[in-house]
N, C-alpha and C positions, 0 to 999 in steps of 0.2 A: 200751629201751622195755619194761622188765619190767612196769611197772604196767599199760600198755595191754594187754599180752598176758594178764596175769592177769585184768584186767577183762573182756576178751572171753571168757575161759573160764568166768567165773562166770555161771550162768543169769540171764537177765533178770529183774529185780525180786525176786531171791531175797534174803530178809531173815532173818537168824538171830533166834531168839527173844530172846537176850541181845544187845543192840546199843546202842552209845553213839556218837553223832555225832562227838564230839571225838576219841575213840580212833580212829575210822575215818579221819578226815581228817588226823590228825597222827601219833599213835603208831604206827599201822599202817605208815606209810612208813618210820619209823625202824627198826621191828622187821624190816622186809624189806630193809634195807640202803640206803635212800634218804635217810638222815638229813642228808647234806651237800648235798642239792639245795636250790636256792632255793625258799623258800615265800612270802616276802613281801619286797617291795622298797619302801623309803621314801626320802625325801630324806636320811635319816641313814645309810642303808646297806642291806645285804642281810641277811636273816634266813633261816637254813636251817630245815628241818623239825625238826632236833634243837634248835635255838634255841627254836623255837615250843613244842616239847614241854616244855622246861625252864621257860619262862616261864608256860605254862598250868598246869603243876604248881604253880608258886609261887602263882599266883592261887587255885587250888583250895585250897591250904593256908591262904591268907589268909582265905578265906571260912570254912573249917572252924574256924580259930582264933577267928573272931567268933561262932561258934555257929550258923552257917548249916548246915542239913542237907539231906538228900535230900528233894526235893519242895518245898522253900522257894523262893519267888520273889525274884529279884534284879533290880531296875530299873537300867538302864544308860543314862547320858547321856554317852557318850564319842565319838559320831560314828563315821565310818569312819576309824579310826586304828589304829596298832599296839596301843595299849592297849585299844581297842574289840574287836579280834580276840582278844586274850589274855583279856579278861574274858568274852566270850561262850563261848569254848571251855573256859576254866577252870571257869566255872559249870556247864557240861554235864558235865565230868569228875566233879564232885562229886555229880552226880545231881540238882542243883538246876535251877531253871527260869530261863532267861535272858529278859529283857524289854528288848530294845534299843528305845529310844524316840527319836523325831525331836527334834533340837535346837530345833525350832520350837515344840514344845509349851510352853505357859505354865502358870501355876498352875491354872487351871480344868481343863485337860486332865489335868495330872499328878495332881490330887486325885482325879479320876475313875479314873485308872489304878491309883493306890495302893489305893483302896477296893474296886475290883473284883478286883484281884489279891492283895491283902493281902501285898504285898512286904515282906520283913523287912529288906532292905538295899538301899541305893542307891549307885551309883558314878558319879561325874561329874567332868568337868573343872572347873577353878576357875571358868571363864566360865559354865558351865551349872549350877552347883550352887545358885545363888541361888533359883530357883523351888522347888527341893526344900526348902530351909530355910523358904521362905515357906508351904509347906503342911504342914510337919512336925507342927504341933499338931493338924492335922485328918486325919492319917494314923496311926491308933493302932497299926497293925502294924509301922511302921517303927522299927527298933532301932539301925541303924548307917548312917552316911553316910561314904563314903570319897571323898576329893577328890584327883584327879590334878593335880599342880602345886600342891598345898596344903602346909601346914606342920604339924609336930607328929607325935605318935605314930600318929595315925589317917590320915595321908596315904598315898596310893598308894605313894609312893617309900619311905617308912619301912616300911610293912607288907611290900611286895614285897622290900625289902632284907633283911628278917629271915626270910623264908619259905624253907622247904626246897625243893630242886629235885626231890625224889622224891615220887611220889604214886601210889597204886593207884587206877585209875579204877573208879568204882562200876559194878557189873554191872547196869546198867539194862535193863529189858525194852524191846523194840522199840516197845511201845505206850505207854510212859511219856511223860508230858508233858515236852517239852524246851524249847520256845520259845513265847512268846506275842508275836504282833505286833499292835499296836493301830493300827487305821485312823486316818486323820487327823482324823476327827470332823467332816467337812464337812457331814454330814446330821444331826448331833446329837453326843452324847458319844461318845468313841472306843469301839469294840467290840473285844474281844480275840479273836484267832483262834488257836486252840490247835493247835500242831504237835507230834506225837510224834516220838521218835527215828527211827522207820521212815520219816518224811517224806523224809529225805535220799536214800534209795535209791528210794522211791516216785516222787519228782519228779526226782531227780538222774539216775537211769539214763536216762530218755528224753532229757534235755537233753545229758548228757555223751556217751552212747554212740550216740544216733540223730540228734539235731538238729545238734550242733556237733562231734562226734567229737574231744573234748578229749583231749590227751595230755600227758605230763610235759614235752614240749618247748615247750608253749604258755606265753605270757606274757599274762595277762588283765587288762583294765582296765575298770572301770565307775565313772564319776565321780559317783556318787550315794550317798545315805546308806543304811547297812545296816539301818535301821529299817523298810525297805520290802521286800516279798517278792522283786521282780525283782533288785535289787542284792545282797541277802544270799545269794541263790542264785547268779546268774550272775557276780557280782563277787567272791564270797568263798567260799562253801562248795563249790560245784560244781567250781571249779578245783582247790581243795585235795583234793577227792575224787579227782580225776584225777591228782594228783601234780604239777600245774602250779604256776606262780608267779603271785601276784597283785601288781599295782601298787596300793598303798594311796593313795587320793585325799587331797589335803591342801588345806585352805582352801576358800573359796567357789568355785563353778564359774565358770570364765572360758574362753570358747571358744578363744582363742589359747593359753592355758596348757595346755588339754586337748590341742590338736594338738601342742604342744611335748612333752608327756608321752608321747604315742604315739610320737613320733620318738625321743626320748631313750632310752626303755626298750625299743625294738624290740618293741612290743606286737604280738601276733599275733591276739588276739581282743578286739574292742571291743564293749561292750554299753551301750546307752543307750535312753532313750525317744525317740520321733520328734521331740519338741521340740528335744532336744539335737542330733540329726542335722541339723535345719534350721538351728540356730544355728551349727553348724560350717560348713555350706554358705555362710552369710552372711559368713564371714571372707574378706576380699578376697584373691584369688589363693592361697587356702589350699593347693590342690593343687600349686602351684609353690614355695611358700615352705617347706613341710614335707615331709620324705621319709618317706612312709608305706608304703613298699614291703614292710615286714615284715608288714603286716596281711593275714590270709588270709580272715577273715569278720567281719561285724558281726552282732550280735544285737539285736533290737528287740522291745519289748512295752510294755504300759501303755496305749497308744492305738494304733489301727490305723495302720500305716505307709502314707502316701499313695503311690500309684504314681509321681507326679512326684518325690518325695523319693528313692525307690528308684532311679529311672532316673538322676537327677542325680548321685547318689553313684557309681553304676556308670560313668557317663560321665567324671566329673571325677577320681575317685580310684581307679577300677578295682576297687571293693569291692562284693561282693554282700552285701546285708543280709538276714538271715533273720528274718522277722517272725513273731510268735506271739501267740496269745491266752492270757492267764493271769489268775489272780486270787490274792489273798492266801490264799484258801481252799485252793488246790492248786497254785499256780505255773503254768508254761506247760503246756498240755495239747493244744493244736492249734497246728501250726507248719509253716513251710517248713523244710526240712532239706537238708543237703549230699547231693548225688547225685540230687535230684528236680528235675523241671522246675518252674520258678517262674513263677507268673502274677502279675505286679506288681499289688499292691492286694489280693491274696488272702492269707488267713492260713495257707494250706496245708491239711494234713490232720491228723487226730488222731495224736498220737505213740503209739508202741508201748506197750501196757499199758493204755491208756485206752479205755473203752467210751463213746463220745460220740455224741449224736444231736441232731437238731433236731426238736422236737415242735410240733404245733399246740395251740390252746387246750384241746382235749379230751384231750391227752396221747397223741395218735397221731402216727406218723411223718409229717412234713410232706412235701408234694410237692416234687420237684426244682425249684429256682429260686424257691420260695416262702419268705418269711421266717418263722421260728418261734423257739421258745425253745431255747437251747443248754443241754443237760443232760449230766451225767456220772453214770454208773452208780455207785451207792453201793457201798462196800466197797473202793474203790481205796486202796492203802496211802499214796498221796500226799495224800489228802483230809484236811482238818482233822478233829480230833476233835469240833469244834463251836465255838460262841461261848462264851467263858469265863463260866461261871455265868449263862448266858442260854439255857437249853435250849429255851424256847418260840420264841425268835428263830431258832434253828437248825432246829427242827422245821418252821417256816413255809416254809422253802425246800427241804424234802425231802418227796417224796411218790411213792408207787408205785414205789419202788426207784431213784428218780433224784434227784440234787441239781440244783436249778434255779439256774443262775448269774445270772439276770436279764439276760443278754446275748441279743441277737437276731441271727440270722444266717440265711443260706440256703446250700444245698449245690448246686453246679452238676453238670452231667452227668458230669464227671470226678472227682467226689468232693471237690473243693476247697471250703473254707468261705470265705464272704464276709461280713464283718462288716456289720451294719446299724445297730445302736444299742443302748444300754441300753434296757430295756423302757419306762422312763419318759421317754426322750428322743425317741421316734418322733414324727413330725409327721403329724397327720391333717388334710389340706386338701382340701376338696371331695370327700370320701369316699376320697381316695387316701392311702395310707400312704407317707411319704417318709423316707428315711434321711438324717439330717444328714451322715453320713460321706460319702455319695455326692456331695452338693452341695459339701461342703468339698474333696473331691478334685478336682472339676471346677474350682473356683476356684483351687486351688493350681497348676493347669497354666498359669495366666496369669503372665507374666514379672514383673508388678508385685507379686504376692501373696507375702508371707512366711508368714503364718498366717491361718486362717479358722475361725470358729466359727459354726455355723448352728443356729437354733432356730425354733420356731413361736411366733408372737405372735397374740393373740386378734383375730378379725375376724368381724363380724356376718354377713357374706355367705358367707365361705369356711370358717368355723370357725377355721382358723388360716392365717396368712400365713407364707411362708418369709422369714426375715430373716437376713442374713449380716453378721457383724461381721468386719472385715478389718484386718489389720496389713500395712503395705507394706514392701517392700524399700527399701534406701537408693537415693536417686535418683528416687523417685516421690513425688508429692504428692497428697493427697486432693482430689477435685473431683467435681462432679456429672457431668462428662463421663467421668471414669474409672469412676464407679459404673455409668453406662449401658454403658460398654465391657465391664465385668465381666458384666453381665446378658446382653449379646449373646454374649459368649464362652461362658458356661455354657449358653446356649440352643443353641449349636452342638454341645454334648457330651452333654447329658442332655435328658430329655423336658420340654416347655414347662411342665407343671404343677409341676416341681421347681425352676424358675429362681427365684432370690430376687426377691421383689417389692420388698424393701427392702434397701439396702446402707448400713451405717454403718462409717466408718473410725475405728479406735481405736488408741491408742498401744501397748497390749498387751492380751492376753486373760487373763481370770482363770483360774487353774489350781489344781489340787490340789497338795499337796506333792510328788507324784510326776510332775507335768507333764501331767496330764489336764485337758482343757478343762472348766471348770465351766459347763456349759450352764445349770444352774439359776440362776446369777448373771446370765448373759446374758439369760435370760427375765425376771428381775426388773428389768432395766434398760429393758425395752421397754414 
C-alpha cells in the first residue's frame, strides 16, 4: 500500500509548479517500484504500468515525428480503448493538448471543434475516421490524420511499431493547458472547456482521497466514453492517479454485459450516471445471476441520483452509491463520501478544498432550505481555465469572485446540498417554484415507473402546468387509469401544487450523450 501511504502524506491539493498529468499517473508509479502492477485490463489481456509507460512514450514519439509540438492540439476519436488511453497520455507527455471527442460527433460538430481548437493532428479508429476526412478541406490547421486499424505508413500500427520506447516527458507548468473537453452541443455548437495539468490534483485529490478513498488494490470500471468529464476522471485518470487498475469498456453499452464485466474482473469501484444504474436494476434477477460481492462502492454523477434508485441498489445488491454534483468545468465538487451519513436523494456536502455556496439573486447567502444559485469560489485549482477562445462566454458566468454553475440547490440544516434544477429548468406555476427533480423522484417511487422527466408547459391560468413524461418497467402498460394512479401516488408524497396535471407515457426519454434528461426537448413536445 505504498502509494496510499505516500498519497496520505502529501499535503492536500499540493501541486508542484512543474507538473505533467501523464508523468504523474504513469511514470511516477514505475519510478517508485510499482511498474508491474496492473494498470489496464482489456479483453486482450492485462497491461502493467510499465507497459503503459512504454506505449505512451511510443505515441509521444509518433507525434513528435509528425512535427507536433508543445501546445499543439491533437483531436482524438478513439473511444474508451487502450489506444485511447495511450493517445491521451502520450499527447500530454509531449506537452501537447489532448482533445478526446465523442464518437457521436458528426461533421458539423467536428468542423466546429477543429476550427475552434486549430488542432494540427487527428487520431481515429477506422470506423470513426470518415467524418474527419469529410471536413478536412474545411479545417485548415489539420496536417496529419492517423488511423488505428488502417493501412500504410501513416497507420497507427505502422507508426507505433517504428517509434522508440524512450521519451523524456516535457516539463510542463501546472497551469499549462492539457485537455480540452467539448460539450455535446445540445444547446448550440460544442464549447471547449480548458483543463490545465493542475486539474488532476485539484479535482482528483477530493475524489480519490476524500470521496472514494481509492487505493492500488482497487479495480475501477465506468462503461462510458472518456470524452466526458465524469468518465475521464472516475473511470480513467483518478484510478491511475491512485495506482489502481482500470477495466477498459469495450463496444456499445449493454446492461447484461456490464454486469458480467463487474463479475468477471472483480471490480471494486463502479462509476456510472443514474440512467445506467436504473438500466442495471431492470435486468431480471441481476442480483442473483451475477456475483458482485467484490464491489465496495458505486459513484454517481451527471444527474441527481433518485432516492428510490439508491435504496433499490442497497437492498438488492448491497451496494452504497455515492452521488455527487459535478460539471465539465470542474468535475465533482459536492458529494456524499465514505464515512459520512448519507441522506438518500441528497448530493452530500462540498468536498475538501472547495469553497461552495448557495446565493440568492442578489449574490447574498441564501437562507437554509431556500433554493438558490450554486457557486464555487474562483481560484480553485480544479476549475477550468475558461472556455476555449470564448472569454466573454466565461466572463458571463463569473462575478464577484464566484463561478456560477447555473445549477440550483438548497442547503438543509445539517449542511447537506439538495439539487433543485438547472436554472432554466425550474417550473413556475401559480407563483410557486417547482423542482422537476423532486417530482421525478416521487414518480420513481412507484413500482411501474422506470424513468421520468418533468417539465412545465404553458397554461393561461397557471402560467405553467406540471407535465410528466414516463417510461414504464417491463410488465406495465400505459393507460388512463395508470396515469391517474401516478397522480394519486405523487399527491401522497409531495405538495398538491407539485403533482403533475398531465402524464404522458413514452417509450424512452431524450437524453444528452452523458445520459442527462433533455428537458428542453420534452418542453418542445408539449
